[in-house]
N, C-alpha and C positions, 0 to 999 in steps of 0.2 A: 558561711556563701548560703546567700536562700536559692534553693531549687524553683526554676519558673514552670511553669504549668506545659505540659506540650500537648499538640492538636496530630492528633492520628491523620497519615493525610494517606492510608493504604496504599497498599504494594505496589511499589510504584520503583522505577528507576533511576533515584532518585540518589546517585553519589558524590559528593563533593572532594575537593575538585575532582576534576576530569581532564588530561591531557588532549588538545586536535594536533595532529599526526596523520602520516602522510604515509600512506600504504600503496608500494611502486610496486606492478610485477610487466610481465609481458606479456601480452597475451596472445590467441593463438594462431597468428600470423605474426607475432613475433614485435607487434607493435606496444612501445611501452606504453603503460597506463599506471593512473594515480587515483587512489579514491581519500580522502577524509577519511579518519576513524576514531571515534572516542573511547571505544570499550577496548583499550590496550592494556597490559601490566606484567608484569614479574610475576614472574609463577615459582618454579625452581631454581636456586641459585646452583646446582650441582648436579648434571650439568647445568650452563644457563639459558635458562627457557621463560620462555615469556606467550603469552597470549591473548589472540584476539578472537573478537565477535563478529563475524559477518552475517548479511542473509543473504541465501542462496542466491534471489535475483541479482543480484550485486556482480557487476561483467566482472571483476578483482577476483568475486568467488571461486568460478570457476578455473579460471586463469591461476589462480593460488595453488589452486589442489592440483591442475595437470602437472603444472613444474614442480609442486614441490619446497619451492622458492618465494621467498618476496623480499623485502627493502622498507625498514622502517625508519622513514625519514621526519627528523625534528625539526619543522619550521620553528622559522622566526616570528618577531611580532609584523616586522616590513612585508612578511607573506599573508597576512592573515585575509587579506581580499582574495590571494589565489587560494587559499586553501579551503576557504566558505564555498567558492566555485568548483571546488575539484569533488567537495563533500554534495551538491546538488545536481551538477552533472552530469550524464551517462558516459563513461568511457566508449556505451555500444553508437552513441550518435557526435560524442566530440572528441577530436583528438586535442585532451589535457594538455599536455607536454606543448603543445604548438599553442595552445588559448593560452596559457600559463607562462608563456616563455620560458619555461623549463628548459633545464640541459640534461641530458638523457647521459648517463655515466654506469656502462656493465659491471655488475659488483663480482670485487677479485675473487669471494668464496661460493655467490651460489650464482644459481639462472636467472636474474632480475637484474635489473634498471635501476640506479638508486637515482636520485637529485639535488645533483651540485650546488646547486643556490641554498640548501639545507644544509647547516653549518654540522650536525650530528646525524649520523647514518647506523644503524643498526640492517648486520646481512643476517638472515634469517632463513633456516632447512625445518620444512615443516618436520614433524614427527608422528602429530597421533592428530585426527581430529574427529569431534562428537556432534551430531545435529539434535540440538537442545530446544524443544519449540521451534522459533521466531527464527533462530538463527544456527550458525555453525558454530561452535568453538575450535579453534584452532591452534595448538600446542606447535612451536616453533621452538629449534635451540637456535641461538644468538651463535655465528659461527666469527662475526667481528664486528668491531664497533671502529666507525671512523670519525674523526673530527678534524674541522678548522683547525690551526695551528693558530691565530690571532680571538680562537674561543674556548681555550686551555685554562687551567689554573696553574699558579704559581708556578706548582710541582710539575707542570706537564701531563699528570698522568689522567685528571680529569675532564668535562667539558667544566667551566664559569656558569653556572645558570643565569648573573649576572651578565654575561656576554652572548650567551645563546640566545639569551629573552626567547623561551619559548612560550606559546599559545595555550590558555587555561579556557576551557571548554563550561559555561554553566548549562547544563543539561534541562535546568528549568525553563528561565528565561530563556534559551539558545542563542542567548551571548559569549563571544569571545571576549577574553580580558587580559590582560599584559600582568607581572611581574612585580609587585613592591623590590624596590632597588635601597632598600636603606637598612636592611638587616638588623633594626629595631635601634639602630645606634643614635645617637646624640637626642638631645628633647623637643619637644612638640613645639616650641618658641624655638629651637633653632630652625628647624625646618619650614615652621608657618614667614619667618624671618625671608629663610631662600625663595619661599617661591613669591612673594610680597617685591623681591629683585628682581622678578622676572615678570612684573604686573606690564612693562610696555611694551610685551607680547601679542597683549591685548589690546584691540580698538572695538569703543564702545560707538553703538549705532542709535541712538533713538533712548528711550527710556524703557521700553518692554523687554528688550533681550540684551543681551551679550554678543559679539560673537569674534570667533577667535578662529583665522584663515590659515592657515598652511598652505604656501604656494609654491613653495621652491621643496627639492630635497633636501636643501642647505638647512635648512629651521631645524633645529635641534630639537631632538623628540621630548626630553624631559625639561626641556625648557616650555615648550609649548604647553604642555598636560599640567606640566607645575602649573603653569598660571592660571590654565583651566578649573584644576582644583581648587588653590585659592581665589579665583573671585566667584565662581560658586560658593563656597562658602559664604566669603564677606560682601558680598550681594544680593544673595538669596533668590539670583533671576535665572531663564532659563537661558541655556545659550546657544546660538548657531553653530553649527562648525560644516565647515567645507573645506574639504582635503583634497591635494591636487594627485592623480593619477600617477604621479614620480614618489609622491611620499606615500605611500600607502599605511606605514610602519604608524603615522598618527592616528589609524583608525583605532588604534588601542589604549582602551581608557579606561581605568578602574571600577568605579561604581554609578555609572549613570544608563538609563535605560537612553531607545534611540527609536525617535518617530520621525519615519519620514515627513519631508516637506513640500507641500506644492509647487514651491517656483524650484526650477531647473537648476543646476549648477553643472561643469565638469569635473567632478567627483570620483573618486573612487568608491565602489558598495562596501559598507560599512556592514559589523558584525549585526543581525537582527532582521537585514532586508533581503528576501530571498528571488528578487527578481533579478538573473543574472544577464538579461539578454543586453540592461543598458544599463551601462556604468556612470552613473551621473546626478548625484542626490543631492542635495541641502540636508542635514539634520537636526532634529534638534534635541540636545541634551536637558532635560528638566528635573 
């Protein structure tokens, strides 16, 4: 195997991949709030602890330290728009639970809410915190893990990642991604044939681009994006995607960059788009 030359990028927070998670707390007034966090990870196995890095100006920061409790809510792909919004809007200005349509449920073991719509919940109790440069590093013991029954694996002991469908964050491009759901099973040709059988989901408009339009929550996510990937591969043309608010999960794609189009459309704001005052754009996948 030949080693490829590496380019030095300097000191940068570029760890691949990172999760996109929601940290939920009660603020000083008792209102539930949530913020998006990517700098979260396991750090101790016994007792089970995780770490979260949060900047002090964040509304969640003081609420978490004052209450010494929070939950880590694992959103699925269908919550990608809400997850992005929770990371861009401040709880000082917005009621993010109301805006995102989240249901707040009081945690069983800690003084914090969790988001009922998220399939996996970790209830956490703060044990240590240390300011390091721009962030406060929070160490917390996991008191309990909760998961939707329909997201568990065959044994019933663990969440199944293919059922949870967590969101992956690219810290470089600031885009969100879904997981591949093939487990590297089957041949490349069988996957390609499967994508080709879904071609009818794609409508062609002119010769300059092809458009994939998800107009209803009834459209199957795997079918739609399998077709998008297939068409992108064989036609080598940009793809315009318009996604209805009723089906935000279709905003998760695996390897395309997003560029806002000038033509407006009643669609949900996708990853990479940072203006959340208006949920309505069409996106060009190059």
